N, C-alpha and C positions, 0 to 999 in steps of 0.2 A: 504494500500500500504506500509506504513512504517513497519508494523508488519511483512509482508512477507519479507522485506529487512533484518531484523534481524534474521529471521529463516533460511536463506540460509547458508549452510555449507561454501561455498566459502568466504563469508564475514567474517568468523571467522579465516581464515587461517593466515592473517597477525598479528592480535593480539596474536594468539597462538604462532606463530614463534618468535615474539619479546619477549614474556614471556619466552619461552624455551631458547632463546639465553641469556637473561639477568640473569635468575635465575637458569639455569642448565648448559649450555655449558661454559659460562665465569667462573663461580666458579670452574668447573672441570679443565679447562685449568690453572687457577691460582694454584690449588692444585698440578697439575703435574709440573708446573714451579717451585714452591717453594720446591717441593720434590727433584728436581734435581739440585738446586743451593744452594750455601752457602751465608753467610752474605754479601760478596762482589759482588755476582751475577755471579760468575763463576761456570761452570759445576762441579758437584761432586756427588759421590755415598756415601759420608761420612754420610749423614743423614740416609741412610738405614743401614749402618754398625753400627752406634750408636743405632739405634732402635733394631737391632738384638742382640746386645751385652748387652743391658739393658732391659730385658723383664719385663713386669708388674708382680708384685707379689700379689697374693690374700690376 
């Protein structure tokens, strides 16, 4: 009976959703937040301007 419980797909939905939320969605939202804010927390596009003006050199 317990083996059958662990093999059902529905029983893995919540752990998968929590894993996805913690390790994928939250980090992506943090990346977007920090990309569009400056050190004081106000909205800016200066990060993108600085990135485009100083490209990496091989």
